[in-house]
N, CA, C, O and the ligand as a Tripos MOL2 file, in Angstrom:
@<TRIPOS>MOLECULE
protein
  305   303    77     0     0
PROTEIN
NO_CHARGES

@<TRIPOS>ATOM
      1 N         -34.3710   39.6790   18.6080 N.3       1 MET1
      2 CA        -35.4650   40.4630   17.9570 C.3       1 MET1
      3 C         -35.0150   40.9450   16.6060 C.2       1 MET1
      4 O         -33.9320   41.5120   16.4610 O.2       1 MET1
      5 N         -35.8390   40.7200   15.6330 N.am      2 ARG2
      6 CA        -35.4530   41.1220   14.2740 C.3       2 ARG2
      7 C         -35.8280   42.5930   14.1040 C.2       2 ARG2
      8 O         -36.8930   43.0480   14.5200 O.2       2 ARG2
      9 N         -34.8940   43.3170   13.4670 N.am      3 ALA3
     10 CA        -35.1010   44.7440   13.2220 C.3       3 ALA3
     11 C         -36.0980   44.9530   12.1200 C.2       3 ALA3
     12 O         -36.7890   45.9710   12.0860 O.2       3 ALA3
     13 N         -36.1810   44.0030   11.2180 N.am      4 SER4
     14 CA        -37.0180   44.2220   10.0400 C.3       4 SER4
     15 C         -37.2610   42.9160    9.3070 C.2       4 SER4
     16 O         -36.5730   41.9170    9.5170 O.2       4 SER4
     17 N         -38.2500   42.9570    8.4530 N.am      5 ASP5
     18 CA        -38.5090   41.7860    7.5800 C.3       5 ASP5
     19 C         -38.0800   42.0920    6.1730 C.2       5 ASP5
     20 O         -38.5470   41.4520    5.2310 O.2       5 ASP5
     21 N         -37.2100   43.0470    6.0070 N.am      6 MET6
     22 CA        -36.7600   43.3960    4.6710 C.3       6 MET6
     23 C         -36.1230   42.1700    3.9740 C.2       6 MET6
     24 O         -35.2240   41.5210    4.5090 O.2       6 MET6
     25 N         -36.6200   41.8900    2.7820 N.am      7 LYS7
     26 CA        -36.0800   40.7640    2.0550 C.3       7 LYS7
     27 C         -34.9610   41.2580    1.1100 C.2       7 LYS7
     28 O         -35.1860   42.1250    0.2660 O.2       7 LYS7
     29 N         -33.7870   40.7000    1.2670 N.am      8 VAL8
     30 CA        -32.6290   41.1360    0.4910 C.3       8 VAL8
     31 C         -32.1800   40.0620   -0.4700 C.2       8 VAL8
     32 O         -31.9450   38.9220   -0.0710 O.2       8 VAL8
     33 N         -32.0590   40.4160   -1.7180 N.am      9 THR9
     34 CA        -31.5250   39.5100   -2.7230 C.3       9 THR9
     35 C         -30.2810   40.1560   -3.3390 C.2       9 THR9
     36 O         -30.3440   41.2690   -3.8610 O.2       9 THR9
     37 N         -29.1650   39.4540   -3.2730 N.am     10 ILE10
     38 CA        -27.9310   40.0340   -3.8450 C.3      10 ILE10
     39 C         -27.3930   39.1070   -4.9290 C.2      10 ILE10
     40 O         -27.1850   37.9120   -4.7210 O.2      10 ILE10
     41 N         -27.1780   39.7070   -6.0830 N.am     11 LYS11
     42 CA        -26.6550   38.9640   -7.2170 C.3      11 LYS11
     43 C         -25.3280   39.5180   -7.6730 C.2      11 LYS11
     44 O         -25.1210   40.7310   -7.6790 O.2      11 LYS11
     45 N         -24.4290   38.6330   -8.0540 N.am     12 ASP12
     46 CA        -23.1830   39.0450   -8.6960 C.3      12 ASP12
     47 C         -22.3490   39.9920   -7.8500 C.2      12 ASP12
     48 O         -21.7790   40.9570   -8.3600 O.2      12 ASP12
     49 N         -22.2810   39.7120   -6.5560 N.am     13 LEU13
     50 CA        -21.4320   40.4920   -5.6880 C.3      13 LEU13
     51 C         -20.5590   39.5190   -4.8940 C.2      13 LEU13
     52 O         -21.0230   38.4850   -4.4130 O.2      13 LEU13
     53 N         -19.2800   39.8850   -4.7750 N.am     14 GLY14
     54 CA        -18.3490   39.0290   -3.9820 C.3      14 GLY14
     55 C         -18.6110   39.1450   -2.4930 C.2      14 GLY14
     56 O         -19.3180   40.0390   -2.0280 O.2      14 GLY14
     57 N         -18.0220   38.2200   -1.7650 N.am     15 VAL15
     58 CA        -18.2060   38.1920   -0.3310 C.3      15 VAL15
     59 C         -17.7780   39.4800    0.3450 C.2      15 VAL15
     60 O         -18.4390   39.9560    1.2670 O.2      15 VAL15
     61 N         -16.6930   40.0310   -0.1060 N.am     16 SER16
     62 CA        -16.1630   41.2850    0.5320 C.3      16 SER16
     63 C         -17.1410   42.4250    0.3470 C.2      16 SER16
     64 O         -17.3570   43.2110    1.2700 O.2      16 SER16
     65 N         -17.7400   42.5270   -0.8350 N.am     17 ALA17
     66 CA        -18.7250   43.5900   -1.0810 C.3      17 ALA17
     67 C         -19.9460   43.3710   -0.2330 C.2      17 ALA17
     68 O         -20.5530   44.3360    0.2320 O.2      17 ALA17
     69 N         -20.3200   42.1550   -0.0220 N.am     18 GLN18
     70 CA        -21.4990   41.8520    0.8160 C.3      18 GLN18
     71 C         -21.1880   42.2410    2.2740 C.2      18 GLN18
     72 O         -22.0400   42.7940    2.9700 O.2      18 GLN18
     73 N         -19.9760   41.9500    2.7180 N.am     19 GLU19
     74 CA        -19.5750   42.3380    4.0610 C.3      19 GLU19
     75 C         -19.6510   43.8580    4.2220 C.2      19 GLU19
     76 O         -20.1330   44.3890    5.2220 O.2      19 GLU19
     77 N         -19.1560   44.5170    3.1940 N.am     20 GLN20
     78 CA        -19.0940   45.9990    3.1820 C.3      20 GLN20
     79 C         -20.5340   46.5540    3.2490 C.2      20 GLN20
     80 O         -20.7530   47.6250    3.8160 O.2      20 GLN20
     81 N         -21.4840   45.8530    2.6910 N.am     21 LEU21
     82 CA        -22.8680   46.3220    2.5800 C.3      21 LEU21
     83 C         -23.6360   46.0530    3.8630 C.2      21 LEU21
     84 O         -24.6230   46.7350    4.1390 O.2      21 LEU21
     85 N         -23.2090   45.0760    4.6520 N.am     22 ARG22
     86 CA        -24.0500   44.5810    5.6990 C.3      22 ARG22
     87 C         -24.6020   45.6460    6.6590 C.2      22 ARG22
     88 O         -25.7880   45.6870    6.9870 O.2      22 ARG22
     89 N         -23.6740   46.4940    7.0820 N.am     23 GLU23
     90 CA        -24.0710   47.5320    8.0690 C.3      23 GLU23
     91 C         -25.0390   48.5330    7.4490 C.2      23 GLU23
     92 O         -25.9610   49.0230    8.1020 O.2      23 GLU23
     93 N         -24.7970   48.8310    6.1350 N.am     24 ARG24
     94 CA        -25.7420   49.7670    5.4240 C.3      24 ARG24
     95 C         -27.1110   49.1010    5.2810 C.2      24 ARG24
     96 O         -28.1380   49.7610    5.4380 O.2      24 ARG24
     97 N         -27.1340   47.7890    4.9840 N.am     25 LEU25
     98 CA        -28.4030   47.1060    4.8460 C.3      25 LEU25
     99 C         -29.1610   47.0840    6.1670 C.2      25 LEU25
    100 O         -30.3790   47.2540    6.2060 O.2      25 LEU25
    101 N         -28.4260   46.8730    7.2310 N.am     26 ASP26
    102 CA        -29.0740   46.9180    8.5700 C.3      26 ASP26
    103 C         -29.7610   48.2410    8.8170 C.2      26 ASP26
    104 O         -30.8870   48.3030    9.3110 O.2      26 ASP26
    105 N         -29.0500   49.3020    8.4590 N.am     27 ARG27
    106 CA        -29.5900   50.6440    8.6990 C.3      27 ARG27
    107 C         -30.7970   50.8810    7.8050 C.2      27 ARG27
    108 O         -31.7980   51.4420    8.2510 O.2      27 ARG27
    109 N         -30.7120   50.4530    6.5310 N.am     28 ALA28
    110 CA        -31.8610   50.6250    5.6260 C.3      28 ALA28
    111 C         -33.0470   49.8080    6.0960 C.2      28 ALA28
    112 O         -34.1920   50.2390    5.9610 O.2      28 ALA28
    113 N         -32.7840   48.6310    6.6470 N.am     29 ALA29
    114 CA        -33.8530   47.7510    7.1020 C.3      29 ALA29
    115 C         -34.5830   48.3390    8.3230 C.2      29 ALA29
    116 O         -35.7570   48.0540    8.5600 O.2      29 ALA29
    117 N         -33.8550   49.1640    9.0870 N.am     30 SER30
    118 CA        -34.4450   49.6790   10.3120 C.3      30 SER30
    119 C         -35.2360   50.9840   10.0960 C.2      30 SER30
    120 O         -35.8640   51.5070   11.0180 O.2      30 SER30
    121 N         -35.1880   51.4850    8.8700 N.am     31 LEU31
    122 CA        -35.9900   52.6760    8.5600 C.3      31 LEU31
    123 C         -37.4840   52.4320    8.6410 C.2      31 LEU31
    124 O         -37.9620   51.3330    8.3610 O.2      31 LEU31
    125 N         -38.2090   53.4580    9.0240 N.am     32 ARG32
    126 CA        -39.6770   53.3960    8.9930 C.3      32 ARG32
    127 C         -40.1570   54.6160    8.2170 C.2      32 ARG32
    128 O         -39.6210   55.7140    8.3670 O.2      32 ARG32
    129 N         -41.1540   54.4120    7.4050 N.am     33 CYS33
    130 CA        -41.7340   55.5210    6.6370 C.3      33 CYS33
    131 C         -42.5350   56.4420    7.6100 C.2      33 CYS33
    132 O         -43.3210   55.9790    8.4360 O.2      33 CYS33
    133 N         -42.2950   57.7260    7.4670 N.am     34 ASN34
    134 CA        -43.0180   58.6920    8.3410 C.3      34 ASN34
    135 C         -44.4930   58.7380    8.0160 C.2      34 ASN34
    136 O         -45.3070   58.9870    8.9050 O.2      34 ASN34
    137 N         -44.8640   58.5040    6.7660 N.am     35 ASP35
    138 CA        -46.2270   58.5960    6.3360 C.3      35 ASP35
    139 C         -47.0220   57.3230    6.5560 C.2      35 ASP35
    140 O         -48.2120   57.3760    6.8670 O.2      35 ASP35
    141 N         -46.3630   56.1660    6.3930 N.am     36 HIS36
    142 CA        -47.1030   54.9360    6.3800 C.3      36 HIS36
    143 C         -46.6850   53.9280    7.4890 C.2      36 HIS36
    144 O         -47.3230   52.8880    7.6530 O.2      36 HIS36
    145 N         -45.6070   54.2510    8.2470 N.am     37 GLY37
    146 CA        -45.1930   53.3900    9.3020 C.3      37 GLY37
    147 C         -44.6350   52.0670    8.8530 C.2      37 GLY37
    148 O         -44.4850   51.1440    9.6530 O.2      37 GLY37
    149 N         -44.3240   51.9670    7.5700 N.am     38 GLN38
    150 CA        -43.8310   50.6930    6.9910 C.3      38 GLN38
    151 C         -42.3100   50.7080    6.9620 C.2      38 GLN38
    152 O         -41.6820   51.7670    6.9410 O.2      38 GLN38
    153 N         -41.7340   49.5120    6.9610 N.am     39 SER39
    154 CA        -40.3210   49.3980    6.6650 C.3      39 SER39
    155 C         -40.1760   48.9990    5.1640 C.2      39 SER39
    156 O         -41.1640   48.7490    4.4740 O.2      39 SER39
    157 N         -38.9420   48.9510    4.7070 N.am     40 VAL40
    158 CA        -38.6910   48.5580    3.3520 C.3      40 VAL40
    159 C         -39.1080   47.1110    3.1770 C.2      40 VAL40
    160 O         -38.7870   46.2710    4.0180 O.2      40 VAL40
    161 N         -39.8280   46.8000    2.0830 N.am     41 VAL41
    162 CA        -40.3440   45.4300    1.8540 C.3      41 VAL41
    163 C         -39.2390   44.5660    1.3100 C.2      41 VAL41
    164 O         -39.0140   43.4660    1.8160 O.2      41 VAL41
    165 N         -38.5270   45.0400    0.2710 N.am     42 ALA42
    166 CA        -37.5410   44.2240   -0.3970 C.3      42 ALA42
    167 C         -36.5180   45.0270   -1.1020 C.2      42 ALA42
    168 O         -36.7990   46.1310   -1.5690 O.2      42 ALA42
    169 N         -35.3320   44.5000   -1.1900 N.am     43 LEU43
    170 CA        -34.2640   45.1300   -1.9370 C.3      43 LEU43
    171 C         -33.4960   44.0810   -2.7630 C.2      43 LEU43
    172 O         -33.1020   43.0360   -2.2470 O.2      43 LEU43
    173 N         -33.2960   44.3820   -4.0410 N.am     44 THR44
    174 CA        -32.5270   43.5310   -4.9030 C.3      44 THR44
    175 C         -31.2790   44.3160   -5.3330 C.2      44 THR44
    176 O         -31.3820   45.4630   -5.7660 O.2      44 THR44
    177 N         -30.1240   43.7010   -5.2130 N.am     45 ILE45
    178 CA        -28.9080   44.3370   -5.7030 C.3      45 ILE45
    179 C         -28.3440   43.4830   -6.8340 C.2      45 ILE45
    180 O         -27.9730   42.3230   -6.6530 O.2      45 ILE45
    181 N         -28.2970   44.1140   -8.0120 N.am     46 ASN46
    182 CA        -27.8180   43.4120   -9.2070 C.3      46 ASN46
    183 C         -26.3820   43.8200   -9.5300 C.2      46 ASN46
    184 O         -26.0920   44.4620  -10.5390 O.2      46 ASN46
    185 N         -25.4920   43.4060   -8.6050 N.am     47 GLY47
    186 CA        -24.0540   43.7150   -8.8730 C.3      47 GLY47
    187 C         -23.7660   45.2070   -8.8850 C.2      47 GLY47
    188 O         -24.4730   45.9880   -8.2490 O.2      47 GLY47
    189 N         -22.7510   45.5900   -9.5930 N.am     48 ARG48
    190 CA        -22.3000   46.9450   -9.6020 C.3      48 ARG48
    191 C         -22.2940   47.5160  -11.0130 C.2      48 ARG48
    192 O         -22.0560   46.8020  -11.9870 O.2      48 ARG48
    193 N         -22.5560   48.8000  -11.1040 N.am     49 GLU49
    194 CA        -22.5200   49.4780  -12.3660 C.3      49 GLU49
    195 C         -21.7860   50.7660  -12.2040 C.2      49 GLU49
    196 O         -22.1980   51.6430  -11.4440 O.2      49 GLU49
    197 N         -20.6630   50.8890  -12.9390 N.am     50 ASN50
    198 CA        -19.8610   52.1110  -12.8670 C.3      50 ASN50
    199 C         -19.4420   52.4850  -11.4610 C.2      50 ASN50
    200 O         -19.3980   53.6640  -11.1090 O.2      50 ASN50
    201 N         -19.1340   51.4760  -10.6550 N.am     51 GLY51
    202 CA        -18.7060   51.7300   -9.2760 C.3      51 GLY51
    203 C         -19.8200   51.9550   -8.2730 C.2      51 GLY51
    204 O         -19.5470   52.2320   -7.1050 O.2      51 GLY51
    205 N         -21.0580   51.8450   -8.6950 N.am     52 TRP52
    206 CA        -22.1920   52.0210   -7.7900 C.3      52 TRP52
    207 C         -22.9750   50.7160   -7.7500 C.2      52 TRP52
    208 O         -23.0570   49.9760   -8.7300 O.2      52 TRP52
    209 N         -23.5330   50.4720   -6.6020 N.am     53 PHE53
    210 CA        -24.3960   49.3180   -6.4940 C.3      53 PHE53
    211 C         -25.6970   49.5770   -7.2920 C.2      53 PHE53
    212 O         -26.3170   50.6340   -7.1790 O.2      53 PHE53
    213 N         -26.0820   48.5690   -8.1020 N.am     54 ASP54
    214 CA        -27.3110   48.6620   -8.8730 C.3      54 ASP54
    215 C         -28.4420   48.1010   -8.0480 C.2      54 ASP54
    216 O         -28.5820   46.8840   -7.9190 O.2      54 ASP54
    217 N         -29.2600   48.9920   -7.4830 N.am     55 THR55
    218 CA        -30.3160   48.5350   -6.5240 C.3      55 THR55
    219 C         -31.7330   48.7060   -7.0430 C.2      55 THR55
    220 O         -32.0240   49.6410   -7.7890 O.2      55 THR55
    221 N         -32.5700   47.8360   -6.6620 N.am     56 ARG56
    222 CA        -34.0160   47.9090   -6.9640 C.3      56 ARG56
    223 C         -34.7790   47.7290   -5.6460 C.2      56 ARG56
    224 O         -34.5830   46.7500   -4.9260 O.2      56 ARG56
    225 N         -35.6250   48.6660   -5.3580 N.am     57 TRP57
    226 CA        -36.3110   48.7210   -4.0650 C.3      57 TRP57
    227 C         -37.7860   48.4250   -4.2070 C.2      57 TRP57
    228 O         -38.4110   48.7740   -5.2080 O.2      57 TRP57
    229 N         -38.3440   47.7670   -3.1820 N.am     58 THR58
    230 CA        -39.7900   47.6670   -3.0620 C.3      58 THR58
    231 C         -40.1910   48.3350   -1.7660 C.2      58 THR58
    232 O         -39.8880   47.8270   -0.6860 O.2      58 THR58
    233 N         -40.8690   49.4670   -1.8580 N.am     59 THR59
    234 CA        -41.2220   50.2340   -0.6660 C.3      59 THR59
    235 C         -42.6560   50.7270   -0.8040 C.2      59 THR59
    236 O         -43.2570   50.6300   -1.8740 O.2      59 THR59
    237 N         -43.1910   51.2510    0.2810 N.am     60 CYS60
    238 CA        -44.5360   51.7600    0.2640 C.3      60 CYS60
    239 C         -44.6650   53.0680   -0.5570 C.2      60 CYS60
    240 O         -45.7250   53.3720   -1.1040 O.2      60 CYS60
    241 N         -43.5660   53.8200   -0.6220 N.am     61 CYS61
    242 CA        -43.6200   55.0570   -1.3520 C.3      61 CYS61
    243 C         -42.2250   55.5990   -1.7160 C.2      61 CYS61
    244 O         -41.2070   55.1070   -1.2280 O.2      61 CYS61
    245 N         -42.2060   56.5690   -2.5390 N.am     62 GLU62
    246 CA        -40.9810   57.1420   -3.0770 C.3      62 GLU62
    247 C         -40.0780   57.7160   -1.9890 C.2      62 GLU62
    248 O         -38.8530   57.6190   -2.0610 O.2      62 GLU62
    249 N         -40.7030   58.3110   -0.9900 N.am     63 SER63
    250 CA        -39.9060   58.9800    0.0150 C.3      63 SER63
    251 C         -39.0920   57.9960    0.8470 C.2      63 SER63
    252 O         -37.9360   58.2750    1.1660 O.2      63 SER63
    253 N         -39.6680   56.8540    1.2020 N.am     64 LEU64
    254 CA        -38.9250   55.8200    1.9320 C.3      64 LEU64
    255 C         -37.8450   55.2370    1.0590 C.2      64 LEU64
    256 O         -36.7470   54.9410    1.5300 O.2      64 LEU64
    257 N         -38.1450   55.0710   -0.1960 N.am     65 GLU65
    258 CA        -37.1270   54.5280   -1.1050 C.3      65 GLU65
    259 C         -35.9180   55.4820   -1.1920 C.2      65 GLU65
    260 O         -34.7710   55.0340   -1.2140 O.2      65 GLU65
    261 N         -36.1800   56.7740   -1.2390 N.am     66 GLN66
    262 CA        -35.0770   57.7360   -1.3090 C.3      66 GLN66
    263 C         -34.2310   57.6960   -0.0420 C.2      66 GLN66
    264 O         -33.0050   57.7610   -0.1280 O.2      66 GLN66
    265 N         -34.8420   57.5920    1.1110 N.am     67 GLN67
    266 CA        -34.0590   57.4840    2.3510 C.3      67 GLN67
    267 C         -33.1710   56.2310    2.3880 C.2      67 GLN67
    268 O         -31.9990   56.2730    2.7630 O.2      67 GLN67
    269 N         -33.7820   55.1330    1.9860 N.am     68 ALA68
    270 CA        -33.0620   53.8520    2.0480 C.3      68 ALA68
    271 C         -31.9290   53.8700    0.9960 C.2      68 ALA68
    272 O         -30.8070   53.4320    1.2500 O.2      68 ALA68
    273 N         -32.2660   54.3800   -0.1550 N.am     69 SER69
    274 CA        -31.3040   54.3970   -1.2560 C.3      69 SER69
    275 C         -30.0910   55.2610   -0.9070 C.2      69 SER69
    276 O         -28.9580   54.9210   -1.2450 O.2      69 SER69
    277 N         -30.3450   56.3830   -0.2240 N.am     70 ALA70
    278 CA        -29.2620   57.2650    0.1780 C.3      70 ALA70
    279 C         -28.2700   56.5550    1.1070 C.2      70 ALA70
    280 O         -27.0770   56.8560    1.0880 O.2      70 ALA70
    281 N         -28.7520   55.6400    1.8950 N.am     71 ILE71
    282 CA        -27.8780   54.9290    2.8370 C.3      71 ILE71
    283 C         -27.0370   53.8800    2.0540 C.2      71 ILE71
    284 O         -25.8290   53.7650    2.2590 O.2      71 ILE71
    285 N         -27.6680   53.1650    1.2080 N.am     72 VAL72
    286 CA        -26.9610   52.0290    0.5580 C.3      72 VAL72
    287 C         -26.1460   52.4890   -0.6410 C.2      72 VAL72
    288 O         -25.0560   51.9760   -0.8960 O.2      72 VAL72
    289 N         -26.6760   53.4460   -1.3650 N.am     73 LYS73
    290 CA        -26.0530   53.8060   -2.6180 C.3      73 LYS73
    291 C         -24.9000   54.8080   -2.4450 C.2      73 LYS73
    292 O         -24.9610   55.9530   -2.8930 O.2      73 LYS73
    293 N         -23.8640   54.3250   -1.7840 N.am     74 GLN74
    294 CA        -22.6100   55.1040   -1.7170 C.3      74 GLN74
    295 C         -21.6400   54.4050   -2.6330 C.2      74 GLN74
    296 O         -21.8190   53.2480   -3.0130 O.2      74 GLN74
    297 N         -20.5940   55.1540   -2.9790 N.am     75 ARG75
    298 CA        -19.5760   54.5450   -3.8210 C.3      75 ARG75
    299 C         -18.9870   53.3360   -3.1650 C.2      75 ARG75
    300 O         -18.7830   53.3270   -1.9510 O.2      75 ARG75
    301 N         -18.7030   52.2920   -3.9530 N.am     76 CYS76
    302 CA        -18.1810   51.0630   -3.3970 C.3      76 CYS76
    303 C         -16.9160   50.6830   -4.0840 C.2      76 CYS76
    304 O         -16.3150   49.6610   -3.7510 O.2      76 CYS76
    305 ZN        -44.4800   55.3330    2.7570 Zn       77 ZN77
@<TRIPOS>BOND
     1     1     2 1
     2     2     3 1
     3     3     4 2
     4     3     5 am
     5     5     6 1
     6     6     7 1
     7     7     8 2
     8     7     9 am
     9     9    10 1
    10    10    11 1
    11    11    12 2
    12    11    13 am
    13    13    14 1
    14    14    15 1
    15    15    16 2
    16    15    17 am
    17    17    18 1
    18    18    19 1
    19    19    20 2
    20    19    21 am
    21    21    22 1
    22    22    23 1
    23    23    24 2
    24    23    25 am
    25    25    26 1
    26    26    27 1
    27    27    28 2
    28    27    29 am
    29    29    30 1
    30    30    31 1
    31    31    32 2
    32    31    33 am
    33    33    34 1
    34    34    35 1
    35    35    36 2
    36    35    37 am
    37    37    38 1
    38    38    39 1
    39    39    40 2
    40    39    41 am
    41    41    42 1
    42    42    43 1
    43    43    44 2
    44    43    45 am
    45    45    46 1
    46    46    47 1
    47    47    48 2
    48    47    49 am
    49    49    50 1
    50    50    51 1
    51    51    52 2
    52    51    53 am
    53    53    54 1
    54    54    55 1
    55    55    56 2
    56    55    57 am
    57    57    58 1
    58    58    59 1
    59    59    60 2
    60    59    61 am
    61    61    62 1
    62    62    63 1
    63    63    64 2
    64    63    65 am
    65    65    66 1
    66    66    67 1
    67    67    68 2
    68    67    69 am
    69    69    70 1
    70    70    71 1
    71    71    72 2
    72    71    73 am
    73    73    74 1
    74    74    75 1
    75    75    76 2
    76    75    77 am
    77    77    78 1
    78    78    79 1
    79    79    80 2
    80    79    81 am
    81    81    82 1
    82    82    83 1
    83    83    84 2
    84    83    85 am
    85    85    86 1
    86    86    87 1
    87    87    88 2
    88    87    89 am
    89    89    90 1
    90    90    91 1
    91    91    92 2
    92    91    93 am
    93    93    94 1
    94    94    95 1
    95    95    96 2
    96    95    97 am
    97    97    98 1
    98    98    99 1
    99    99   100 2
   100    99   101 am
   101   101   102 1
   102   102   103 1
   103   103   104 2
   104   103   105 am
   105   105   106 1
   106   106   107 1
   107   107   108 2
   108   107   109 am
   109   109   110 1
   110   110   111 1
   111   111   112 2
   112   111   113 am
   113   113   114 1
   114   114   115 1
   115   115   116 2
   116   115   117 am
   117   117   118 1
   118   118   119 1
   119   119   120 2
   120   119   121 am
   121   121   122 1
   122   122   123 1
   123   123   124 2
   124   123   125 am
   125   125   126 1
   126   126   127 1
   127   127   128 2
   128   127   129 am
   129   129   130 1
   130   130   131 1
   131   131   132 2
   132   131   133 am
   133   133   134 1
   134   134   135 1
   135   135   136 2
   136   135   137 am
   137   137   138 1
   138   138   139 1
   139   139   140 2
   140   139   141 am
   141   141   142 1
   142   142   143 1
   143   143   144 2
   144   143   145 am
   145   145   146 1
   146   146   147 1
   147   147   148 2
   148   147   149 am
   149   149   150 1
   150   150   151 1
   151   151   152 2
   152   151   153 am
   153   153   154 1
   154   154   155 1
   155   155   156 2
   156   155   157 am
   157   157   158 1
   158   158   159 1
   159   159   160 2
   160   159   161 am
   161   161   162 1
   162   162   163 1
   163   163   164 2
   164   163   165 am
   165   165   166 1
   166   166   167 1
   167   167   168 2
   168   167   169 am
   169   169   170 1
   170   170   171 1
   171   171   172 2
   172   171   173 am
   173   173   174 1
   174   174   175 1
   175   175   176 2
   176   175   177 am
   177   177   178 1
   178   178   179 1
   179   179   180 2
   180   179   181 am
   181   181   182 1
   182   182   183 1
   183   183   184 2
   184   183   185 am
   185   185   186 1
   186   186   187 1
   187   187   188 2
   188   187   189 am
   189   189   190 1
   190   190   191 1
   191   191   192 2
   192   191   193 am
   193   193   194 1
   194   194   195 1
   195   195   196 2
   196   195   197 am
   197   197   198 1
   198   198   199 1
   199   199   200 2
   200   199   201 am
   201   201   202 1
   202   202   203 1
   203   203   204 2
   204   203   205 am
   205   205   206 1
   206   206   207 1
   207   207   208 2
   208   207   209 am
   209   209   210 1
   210   210   211 1
   211   211   212 2
   212   211   213 am
   213   213   214 1
   214   214   215 1
   215   215   216 2
   216   215   217 am
   217   217   218 1
   218   218   219 1
   219   219   220 2
   220   219   221 am
   221   221   222 1
   222   222   223 1
   223   223   224 2
   224   223   225 am
   225   225   226 1
   226   226   227 1
   227   227   228 2
   228   227   229 am
   229   229   230 1
   230   230   231 1
   231   231   232 2
   232   231   233 am
   233   233   234 1
   234   234   235 1
   235   235   236 2
   236   235   237 am
   237   237   238 1
   238   238   239 1
   239   239   240 2
   240   239   241 am
   241   241   242 1
   242   242   243 1
   243   243   244 2
   244   243   245 am
   245   245   246 1
   246   246   247 1
   247   247   248 2
   248   247   249 am
   249   249   250 1
   250   250   251 1
   251   251   252 2
   252   251   253 am
   253   253   254 1
   254   254   255 1
   255   255   256 2
   256   255   257 am
   257   257   258 1
   258   258   259 1
   259   259   260 2
   260   259   261 am
   261   261   262 1
   262   262   263 1
   263   263   264 2
   264   263   265 am
   265   265   266 1
   266   266   267 1
   267   267   268 2
   268   267   269 am
   269   269   270 1
   270   270   271 1
   271   271   272 2
   272   271   273 am
   273   273   274 1
   274   274   275 1
   275   275   276 2
   276   275   277 am
   277   277   278 1
   278   278   279 1
   279   279   280 2
   280   279   281 am
   281   281   282 1
   282   282   283 1
   283   283   284 2
   284   283   285 am
   285   285   286 1
   286   286   287 1
   287   287   288 2
   288   287   289 am
   289   289   290 1
   290   290   291 1
   291   291   292 2
   292   291   293 am
   293   293   294 1
   294   294   295 1
   295   295   296 2
   296   295   297 am
   297   297   298 1
   298   298   299 1
   299   299   300 2
   300   299   301 am
   301   301   302 1
   302   302   303 1
   303   303   304 2
@<TRIPOS>SUBSTRUCTURE
     1 MET1         2 RESIDUE 1 A MET
     2 ARG2         6 RESIDUE 1 A ARG
     3 ALA3        10 RESIDUE 1 A ALA
     4 SER4        14 RESIDUE 1 A SER
     5 ASP5        18 RESIDUE 1 A ASP
     6 MET6        22 RESIDUE 1 A MET
     7 LYS7        26 RESIDUE 1 A LYS
     8 VAL8        30 RESIDUE 1 A VAL
     9 THR9        34 RESIDUE 1 A THR
    10 ILE10       38 RESIDUE 1 A ILE
    11 LYS11       42 RESIDUE 1 A LYS
    12 ASP12       46 RESIDUE 1 A ASP
    13 LEU13       50 RESIDUE 1 A LEU
    14 GLY14       54 RESIDUE 1 A GLY
    15 VAL15       58 RESIDUE 1 A VAL
    16 SER16       62 RESIDUE 1 A SER
    17 ALA17       66 RESIDUE 1 A ALA
    18 GLN18       70 RESIDUE 1 A GLN
    19 GLU19       74 RESIDUE 1 A GLU
    20 GLN20       78 RESIDUE 1 A GLN
    21 LEU21       82 RESIDUE 1 A LEU
    22 ARG22       86 RESIDUE 1 A ARG
    23 GLU23       90 RESIDUE 1 A GLU
    24 ARG24       94 RESIDUE 1 A ARG
    25 LEU25       98 RESIDUE 1 A LEU
    26 ASP26      102 RESIDUE 1 A ASP
    27 ARG27      106 RESIDUE 1 A ARG
    28 ALA28      110 RESIDUE 1 A ALA
    29 ALA29      114 RESIDUE 1 A ALA
    30 SER30      118 RESIDUE 1 A SER
    31 LEU31      122 RESIDUE 1 A LEU
    32 ARG32      126 RESIDUE 1 A ARG
    33 CYS33      130 RESIDUE 1 A CYS
    34 ASN34      134 RESIDUE 1 A ASN
    35 ASP35      138 RESIDUE 1 A ASP
    36 HIS36      142 RESIDUE 1 A HIS
    37 GLY37      146 RESIDUE 1 A GLY
    38 GLN38      150 RESIDUE 1 A GLN
    39 SER39      154 RESIDUE 1 A SER
    40 VAL40      158 RESIDUE 1 A VAL
    41 VAL41      162 RESIDUE 1 A VAL
    42 ALA42      166 RESIDUE 1 A ALA
    43 LEU43      170 RESIDUE 1 A LEU
    44 THR44      174 RESIDUE 1 A THR
    45 ILE45      178 RESIDUE 1 A ILE
    46 ASN46      182 RESIDUE 1 A ASN
    47 GLY47      186 RESIDUE 1 A GLY
    48 ARG48      190 RESIDUE 1 A ARG
    49 GLU49      194 RESIDUE 1 A GLU
    50 ASN50      198 RESIDUE 1 A ASN
    51 GLY51      202 RESIDUE 1 A GLY
    52 TRP52      206 RESIDUE 1 A TRP
    53 PHE53      210 RESIDUE 1 A PHE
    54 ASP54      214 RESIDUE 1 A ASP
    55 THR55      218 RESIDUE 1 A THR
    56 ARG56      222 RESIDUE 1 A ARG
    57 TRP57      226 RESIDUE 1 A TRP
    58 THR58      230 RESIDUE 1 A THR
    59 THR59      234 RESIDUE 1 A THR
    60 CYS60      238 RESIDUE 1 A CYS
    61 CYS61      242 RESIDUE 1 A CYS
    62 GLU62      246 RESIDUE 1 A GLU
    63 SER63      250 RESIDUE 1 A SER
    64 LEU64      254 RESIDUE 1 A LEU
    65 GLU65      258 RESIDUE 1 A GLU
    66 GLN66      262 RESIDUE 1 A GLN
    67 GLN67      266 RESIDUE 1 A GLN
    68 ALA68      270 RESIDUE 1 A ALA
    69 SER69      274 RESIDUE 1 A SER
    70 ALA70      278 RESIDUE 1 A ALA
    71 ILE71      282 RESIDUE 1 A ILE
    72 VAL72      286 RESIDUE 1 A VAL
    73 LYS73      290 RESIDUE 1 A LYS
    74 GLN74      294 RESIDUE 1 A GLN
    75 ARG75      298 RESIDUE 1 A ARG
    76 CYS76      302 RESIDUE 1 A CYS
    77 ZN77       305 GROUP 0 **** ****
């Protein structure tokens, strides 16, 4: 059973960084918005900037994006 249909695109990241991210991405994908009942639609990661993942989210609203972003956007 799939946890989510979140579409993930990762650019300019090595295999080890992707491994490191996998568990965080699973958690972000399993989030549901309290207001809209939606999961995250899509996430694009454009490599790293100043030691942080550079992420771009497609979500139903700001509040879901903030929750998902807080999970993924830790120092790497
Ligand atoms: Zn929402």
